[in-house]
C-alpha positions as CSV (number, residue, x, y, z in Angstrom):
1,M,-8.2,-32.2,29.6
2,R,-11.3,-31.8,27.5
3,S,-10.7,-34.5,24.8
4,P,-10.6,-33.3,21.2
5,F,-11.8,-36.7,20.1
6,S,-15.5,-37.6,19.6
7,S,-14.7,-41.2,20.5
8,P,-12.3,-42.7,23.0
9,P,-8.6,-42.3,22.0
10,S,-8.1,-46.1,22.0
11,A,-10.9,-46.5,19.5
12,L,-9.5,-43.7,17.3
13,L,-6.1,-45.3,17.3
14,D,-7.6,-48.6,16.3
15,H,-9.4,-46.8,13.4
16,F,-6.1,-45.3,12.3
17,R,-4.4,-48.6,12.4
18,T,-7.1,-50.1,10.1
19,A,-6.7,-47.1,7.7
20,L,-2.9,-47.5,7.7
21,T,-3.3,-51.3,6.9
22,S,-5.5,-50.4,4.0
23,A,-3.1,-47.7,2.7
24,T,0.0,-49.8,3.0
25,S,-1.2,-53.2,2.1
26,T,-2.9,-52.3,-1.2
27,S,-1.2,-51.8,-4.6
28,S,0.8,-48.6,-4.8
29,S,-1.4,-47.6,-7.7
30,S,-4.6,-48.0,-5.8
31,A,-6.7,-45.0,-4.8
32,A,-6.4,-45.8,-1.1
33,A,-2.6,-45.9,-1.3
34,A,-2.5,-42.7,-3.4
35,F,-4.7,-40.5,-1.1
36,Q,-7.1,-41.4,1.7
37,I,-9.0,-39.1,4.1
38,V,-9.1,-40.9,7.5
39,H,-10.8,-38.2,9.6
40,T,-12.6,-34.9,9.0
41,I,-13.1,-32.2,11.6
42,P,-15.7,-31.2,12.3
43,T,-17.6,-34.3,11.4
44,P,-19.9,-33.1,8.5
45,S,-23.6,-33.5,9.0
46,K,-24.3,-33.2,5.3
47,P,-22.3,-33.3,2.1
48,L,-19.7,-30.5,2.0
49,P,-19.5,-28.0,-0.9
50,T,-16.8,-28.5,-3.4
51,P,-13.8,-26.4,-2.3
52,Q,-12.4,-23.7,-4.5
53,T,-9.0,-23.8,-2.9
54,L,-7.3,-26.6,-0.9
55,H,-4.6,-25.6,1.6
56,V,-2.2,-28.6,2.1
57,L,0.1,-28.9,5.0
58,D,2.3,-31.9,4.4
59,S,4.7,-32.9,7.1
60,S,5.9,-35.9,9.1
61,F,4.0,-34.4,12.2
62,N,6.5,-36.0,14.6
63,P,5.0,-34.3,16.5
64,P,2.9,-31.4,15.3
65,T,4.1,-28.2,16.9
66,L,3.1,-24.6,17.3
67,A,5.1,-23.9,14.1
68,H,2.8,-26.2,12.2
69,Q,-0.2,-24.4,13.7
70,A,1.2,-21.0,12.9
71,I,1.9,-21.9,9.2
72,A,-1.7,-23.2,8.8
73,T,-3.5,-20.4,10.6
74,S,-1.5,-17.7,8.9
75,A,-2.3,-19.1,5.5
76,L,-6.0,-19.6,6.3
77,S,-6.2,-16.0,7.5
78,A,-4.6,-14.5,4.4
79,P,-7.0,-12.0,2.8
80,N,-5.9,-12.5,-0.8
81,I,-6.9,-16.1,-1.3
82,P,-10.3,-16.8,-3.0
83,S,-12.1,-19.5,-1.1
84,S,-15.7,-20.5,-0.5
85,Q,-17.1,-21.2,3.0
86,P,-16.0,-23.4,4.7
87,K,-12.3,-23.1,3.9
88,R,-10.6,-26.5,3.5
89,L,-7.3,-27.7,4.9
90,I,-5.6,-31.0,4.4
91,L,-3.1,-32.2,7.0
92,L,-1.2,-34.8,5.0
93,L,1.0,-37.6,6.3
94,A,3.1,-39.8,3.9
95,T,3.7,-43.4,4.8
96,Q,6.7,-43.3,2.7
97,N,9.3,-40.6,2.9
98,A,12.2,-39.7,0.6
99,D,14.6,-39.3,3.5
100,K,13.2,-40.5,6.8
101,A,12.6,-43.9,8.3
102,P,9.2,-44.1,10.1
103,K,10.3,-43.4,13.7
104,P,10.1,-42.7,16.5
105,A,6.3,-42.2,16.9
106,A,4.0,-44.8,15.2
107,F,1.9,-43.5,12.3
108,E,-1.3,-44.0,14.2
109,Q,0.0,-41.8,17.0
110,R,0.9,-39.1,14.5
111,L,-2.6,-39.3,13.0
112,A,-4.1,-38.9,16.5
113,M,-1.8,-35.9,17.1
114,M,-2.9,-34.4,13.7
115,V,-6.5,-34.6,15.0
116,V,-5.4,-32.6,18.1
117,L,-3.6,-30.1,15.7
118,A,-6.8,-29.9,13.6
119,H,-8.9,-28.9,16.6
120,D,-6.2,-26.3,17.7
121,I,-6.2,-24.8,14.2
122,L,-10.0,-24.9,14.0
123,A,-10.3,-23.1,17.4
124,Q,-7.9,-20.4,16.4
125,V,-9.4,-19.8,13.0
126,S,-13.0,-19.8,14.4
127,S,-12.0,-17.2,17.1
128,T,-10.7,-14.9,14.4
129,N,-13.8,-15.4,12.3
130,Q,-16.4,-15.2,15.1
131,E,-18.4,-12.3,13.7
132,K,-18.6,-13.9,10.2
133,E,-19.6,-17.2,11.8
134,E,-22.4,-15.6,13.7
135,K,-23.7,-14.3,10.3
136,E,-23.3,-17.7,8.7
137,A,-24.0,-20.0,11.6
138,H,-25.0,-22.8,9.3
139,A,-21.5,-23.4,8.1
140,P,-18.2,-23.8,9.9
141,A,-15.3,-21.4,9.1
142,L,-13.0,-24.3,8.3
143,V,-13.1,-28.0,7.6
144,V,-9.9,-30.0,8.2
145,D,-9.2,-33.4,6.5
146,V,-6.6,-35.6,8.1
147,A,-5.2,-37.7,5.3
148,L,-2.7,-40.4,4.3
149,T,-0.7,-40.9,1.1
150,R,2.0,-43.4,0.1
151,H,3.6,-40.9,-2.2
152,P,6.9,-39.3,-0.8
153,F,7.1,-36.4,-3.4
154,F,5.0,-33.2,-3.7
155,V,4.3,-33.6,-7.4
156,D,2.7,-37.1,-6.9
157,K,0.9,-36.0,-3.8
158,A,-0.6,-33.0,-5.6
159,A,-1.8,-35.3,-8.5
160,A,-3.4,-37.7,-6.1
161,I,-5.2,-34.9,-4.3
162,A,-6.4,-33.5,-7.6
163,S,-8.0,-36.8,-8.6
164,H,-9.8,-37.4,-5.3
165,A,-13.5,-37.5,-6.3
166,P,-15.0,-35.6,-3.4
167,Y,-12.8,-32.6,-4.2
168,L,-13.9,-32.4,-7.9
169,D,-16.5,-30.0,-9.1
170,P,-19.7,-32.0,-9.6
171,V,-20.5,-30.4,-12.9
172,T,-17.1,-29.7,-14.6
173,R,-15.2,-32.5,-12.7
174,M,-12.4,-30.0,-12.4
175,P,-10.2,-30.1,-9.3
176,P,-9.7,-27.1,-7.0
177,A,-6.5,-25.1,-6.9
178,Q,-4.0,-26.2,-4.2
179,I,-1.8,-24.1,-2.0
180,H,1.0,-26.1,-0.5
181,L,2.2,-24.7,2.8
182,L,6.0,-25.2,3.2
183,G,8.8,-24.1,5.4
184,F,11.8,-22.6,3.5
185,D,13.7,-25.8,4.0
186,S,11.0,-27.8,2.2
187,L,11.1,-25.3,-0.7
188,V,14.8,-26.0,-1.0
189,R,14.1,-29.8,-1.2
190,L,11.2,-29.2,-3.6
191,L,13.7,-27.5,-6.0
192,D,16.5,-30.1,-5.5
193,T,17.0,-32.2,-8.6
194,K,18.2,-35.2,-6.7
195,Y,14.5,-36.0,-6.0
196,Y,13.6,-36.4,-9.7
197,P,15.4,-39.4,-11.2
198,P,16.3,-40.6,-13.7
199,S,16.8,-37.3,-15.5
200,H,17.5,-35.3,-12.3
201,T,15.9,-32.1,-13.7
202,L,13.1,-29.9,-12.4
203,E,10.9,-30.6,-15.3
204,P,8.5,-32.8,-13.3
205,L,7.5,-29.7,-11.3
206,E,5.9,-28.1,-14.4
207,E,2.4,-29.5,-13.7
208,L,2.6,-28.5,-10.0
209,F,3.5,-24.9,-10.7
210,S,1.2,-24.5,-13.7
211,R,-1.9,-25.5,-11.6
212,H,-1.0,-24.8,-8.0
213,R,0.9,-22.5,-5.7
214,V,3.3,-22.8,-2.7
215,R,3.3,-20.5,0.3
216,V,6.7,-20.6,2.0
217,T,7.3,-19.5,5.6
218,L,10.8,-18.2,5.9
219,R,13.2,-19.8,8.4
220,D,14.7,-17.8,11.2
221,D,17.9,-19.7,11.8
222,D,21.5,-19.7,10.7
223,K,21.2,-22.7,8.4
224,Y,19.5,-20.8,5.6
225,G,20.6,-17.3,6.4
226,G,18.3,-14.3,7.0
227,R,15.3,-13.1,5.0
228,E,17.5,-11.5,2.3
229,E,19.4,-14.7,1.6
230,Q,16.2,-16.7,1.4
231,E,14.6,-14.1,-1.0
232,K,17.7,-14.3,-3.1
233,Y,17.2,-18.1,-3.5
234,V,13.8,-17.4,-5.2
235,Q,15.2,-14.4,-7.1
236,A,17.7,-16.7,-8.7
237,L,14.8,-18.6,-10.2
238,V,13.4,-15.3,-11.6
239,E,16.7,-14.5,-13.1
240,G,16.9,-17.8,-15.0
241,A,19.7,-19.4,-12.8
242,R,17.8,-22.7,-12.7
243,E,16.9,-22.9,-16.4
244,G,19.8,-25.3,-17.1
245,E,18.1,-27.7,-14.6
246,G,14.7,-27.3,-16.2
247,G,13.4,-24.6,-13.8
248,K,11.3,-21.8,-15.2
249,R,11.4,-18.2,-14.4
250,E,7.6,-17.9,-14.2
251,W,7.4,-20.5,-11.4
252,A,8.6,-17.7,-9.0
253,E,5.2,-16.1,-9.5
254,R,3.6,-19.1,-7.9
255,I,5.8,-18.9,-4.8
256,E,4.8,-16.7,-2.0
257,L,7.3,-15.9,0.7
258,V,6.0,-14.9,4.2
259,A,7.7,-14.1,7.4
260,G,7.5,-16.6,10.3
261,G,5.7,-15.4,13.4
262,A,7.4,-15.0,16.7
263,E,5.5,-17.9,18.1
264,A,7.3,-20.3,15.8
265,R,10.8,-19.0,16.5
266,G,13.1,-21.8,17.7
267,V,10.2,-24.3,17.5
268,S,10.8,-27.7,15.8
269,S,9.6,-31.3,16.1
270,T,13.2,-32.2,16.8
271,R,13.3,-29.9,19.9
272,V,10.1,-31.4,21.2
273,R,11.5,-34.9,20.9
274,E,14.7,-33.8,22.7
275,V,12.6,-32.5,25.6
276,A,10.2,-35.4,25.8
277,V,12.8,-38.1,25.7
278,N,13.7,-37.2,29.3
279,G,10.1,-36.7,30.4
280,E,10.6,-33.0,30.9
281,W,6.9,-32.3,30.0
282,H,6.9,-28.8,31.6
283,R,9.5,-27.7,29.0
284,L,7.0,-28.5,26.1
285,E,5.3,-25.2,26.9
286,G,5.9,-22.8,23.9
287,L,6.7,-25.7,21.6
288,V,3.3,-27.4,21.3
289,S,-0.2,-26.5,22.3
290,R,-1.6,-27.4,25.8
291,K,-3.7,-30.2,24.3
292,M,-0.8,-31.6,22.4
293,E,1.4,-31.5,25.5
294,E,-1.2,-33.4,27.4
295,W,-1.5,-36.0,24.7
296,I,2.2,-36.6,24.4
297,E,2.5,-36.9,28.2
298,E,-0.5,-39.2,28.6
299,Q,0.7,-41.5,25.7
300,D,4.3,-41.3,27.0
301,L,5.6,-40.6,23.5
302,Y,9.3,-40.3,22.6
303,R,10.5,-41.6,26.0
304,T,11.9,-44.9,24.7
305,T,13.6,-43.7,21.5
306,T,16.4,-41.4,20.7
307,A,15.5,-37.9,19.7
308,S,18.6,-37.4,17.6
309,Y,17.5,-39.0,14.3
310,S,17.7,-36.9,11.2
311,S,15.1,-34.2,10.6
312,T,16.0,-33.4,7.0
313,G,13.1,-35.3,5.3
314,Y,11.7,-34.1,2.1
315,N,8.3,-33.4,3.6
316,G,9.4,-31.3,6.6
317,D,10.3,-31.7,10.2
C-alpha cells in the first residue's frame, strides 16, 4: 500500500498520543481541551486563508467507513454552499462522549484512521474538481483538519470551533459559518432534551441554529422508517410540535435533509467491527476504503475486543 502518511505510522501514532495527553490532562476549560487541531492534510506550505464556511464531521470514527466518506464528499460537492478555495473540513473526535465508553480502538488509532479518511476524501474531491484545480493549481481544492475536543455535545463543540483563532477573520475577528454533517440518528439525539440538563429543554440549541446549519443524511433502515417518516420528524418542528420543549419553528430552515447514497447503504462502524473481530478482512470490501482496510488489517484492530458494544452514542457511530 502507498502510505497516506508523510511520516512512519509509528511516529504519527506517537504524535497523536502526545496530543491526546495534552487534551486530556489539561483543565477542561483550556483551549487545548476545548478544541485542538492535531493534523492538517495536505500540510500547508504557507498560512491558509480564513475559511468562509467550515464543514464539520463529528463522529467516534470507530472506524471510519465509506458512509463517513460519502457524507463528507456529498456535502463538499454541494453547489449551493458559498465557500472560498480551499474548502475546509474538520474531522472531529471527542475524547468524552455522552453515551459511549472509549473502546474498542484506542483514540490514537482512530486519529490515524481519520488521516486515512482525510486522504480518501481529498482524493475523491480532487478528482471531481480536477478542471478547476488545473486553473487554480496554486491552491488545493480542500484542506482537512483532524481535530480533538473534550466536549461531548454539539453546542459546546460549535462554540469551541468558533473561538479557534486560526479560523477567525483577521480583520473582523468573526468566525466562519459551520455546517455540521449528521446522520439522521444524530439529528434525533441533537433534538433530545435529555442531553440538556438541568432544565432538559432545547433552549441551549438557539445559538447553534442562529449561527450555523446542519446537513442531515437520511437513514435507510427500519429503525427510523423511510424518507417520509424522517421528513415528518423535521416537519413537526416546523409545525411547532417542539415549542413546549423550547424548540423553534425557524430552526427547521437551518436543517437540510439529503438522501444517502447507495454506497453507504448497510454500512456502519458496528458492521466493520463485527467483520474484523474474526479477522475476515476480505469482507471489509464495500464497508471501508481499500487504504482503510489495509490499515485495519496491518494494525490488527478489533480482533481482541467484542464488536457488540452499543453504537448509540450522541456523536454518531
